C-alpha positions, 0 to 999 in steps of 0.5 A, spaced: 620 259 501 627 260 503 629 264 497 623 269 497 625 270 505 633 271 504 630 277 498 627 280 503 632 279 509 636 287 507 629 290 507 628 286 515 635 287 517 634 295 516 627 295 519 631 291 526 636 296 526 630 302 526 628 298 532 634 298 535 633 300 543 641 304 543 642 306 536 635 306 532 631 311 530 627 315 536 621 315 532 621 309 529 623 306 537 617 310 539 611 307 535 606 301 536 602 297 532 596 301 533 600 308 532 602 305 525 595 304 523 594 311 519 600 311 516 599 303 514 591 307 511 595 313 507 600 308 504 594 303 501 591 310 498 597 312 495 598 306 491 591 306 489 592 314 487 598 311 482 595 306 479 589 310 478 593 315 475 597 311 471 603 313 474 606 306 473 613 309 474 611 311 481 609 304 483 615 300 485 617 306 490 609 306 492 608 298 493 615 300 498 612 304 503 607 299 503 611 293 504 615 297 509 608 297 513 607 289 513 615 289 515 615 294 520 608 290 524 612 284 523 618 287 526 613 289 532 610 282 533 617 278 532 620 283 539 612 280 543 615 274 541 608 273 536 610 272 529 615 274 524 616 276 517 616 268 515 609 267 519 606 272 515 609 269 509 608 262 510 600 264 511 598 267 506 602 262 502 598 257 505 591 260 504 593 262 497 594 255 496 588 253 500 583 257 496 585 255 489 584 248 490 583 247 482 590 250 480 593 246 486 589 240 488 585 240 481 579 240 483 575 242 476 573 249 476 574 252 469 570 258 469 570 265 474 563 264 476 565 256 479 572 260 482 569 265 485 564 260 488 569 255 490 572 262 494 567 264 497 565 258 499 572 256 503 572 263 505 565 261 508 568 254 511 573 258 514 570 262 518 565 257 520 571 254 524 572 261 528 567 262 533 562 267 529 555 269 531 553 272 526 554 272 518 557 280 519 562 278 525 569 279 522 569 285 517 574 291 520 571 297 522 577 301 520 574 300 513 572 306 509 565 307 510 563 305 503 567 299 502 565 297 509 557 298 507 558 294 500 562 288 505 556 288 509 550 288 504 554 282 501 555 279 507 547 279 508 546 278 501 549 271 501 545 268 506 538 272 502 537 278 506 537 281 499 533 284 493 533 280 487 531 285 483 533 293 481 527 296 482 526 296 490 533 298 490 531 304 486 525 306 491 529 305 497 534 311 495 527 314 492 524 312 500 530 315 504 531 321 500 524 323 502 526 321 509 531 327 509 528 332 506 523 331 512 527 332 516 530 339 513 523 342 513 522 340 519 521 348 524 527 345 529 531 341 525 534 335 528 542 336 525 543 328 528 537 326 525 538 329 518 545 326 519 542 319 521 538 320 515 543 321 510 547 315 512 540 311 510 541 315 504 548 314 503 547 306 505 542 305 499 546 309 493 551 304 496 546 298 495 545 300 488 552 301 486 552 293 488 547 291 485 550 295 479 557 291 479 560 298 481 565 299 486 563 305 490 569 307 493 572 307 486 566 311 483 567 316 488 574 317 487 573 318 480 567 323 482 572 327 486 577 327 480 572 329 475 569 335 479 577 338 481 579 338 473 573 340 471 573 346 477 580 347 475 578 349 468 572 354 471 578 357 475 582 358 469 576 361 464 574 365 471 582 368 470 582 369 463 576 374 464 581 378 469 577 377 475 577 373 482 573 367 482 568 371 488 567 376 482 562 372 478 556 370 478 553 363 480 551 363 472 557 366 470 561 360 473 556 355 471 557 358 464 564 356 465 562 349 467 558 348 461 564 350 457 569 345 461 565 340 459 563 342 452 571 342 452 572 336 454 567 333 449 571 336 444 577 333 445 
């Protein structure tokens, strides 16, 4: 353990210097646990984006930015006498050792299914030792909505609150679509009710993704990227035609969209 901590010593020293009350950086000195959370989330997404783009030459820089966030929290914890970097490293080492008994304790588990089952049981045992009143306790509120939805659904599924078949999952989506349309067709549309029904619909779609083994956050990011790529292709066709996008009819733009899709299929 000492070697790993030693390897991080230069970074820890830089962080301590940045927070020095006399000679430190004014911006870094002004931060607290709450204020740097948005930056932590942003850096995590930048790591994910780099991996999805397979820009692996950029990954060390992005991972360094993310690691800096961890070091920042550790410096704040150290200043307040709560914990330090060594505490964090020791905690994760203990957790990984504890949750991998098939590696460190000789527990028989050879298949991925067995390993996952053991992992979930160990996590459940850990939660049972804390003062938790619900299967949904300790799911972070700050998670992205799609990610939190699937965590909620996985938790309730573990205690038997789940459909075993796909048909009712799909039927629920159709039901939620009908409820959205019912609200938007009212003579006096209530935006709050529409939002509420849209939330139910999105939650139901996430449930379908879970049953299909699809990570919804990743799937939506990919859909965003695909739409952006194709829309840029539409813009290129419009520019080649010598007219602005707004000077084209929707039918013309749809035609460009179909051409872009065909171009992709022919590659």
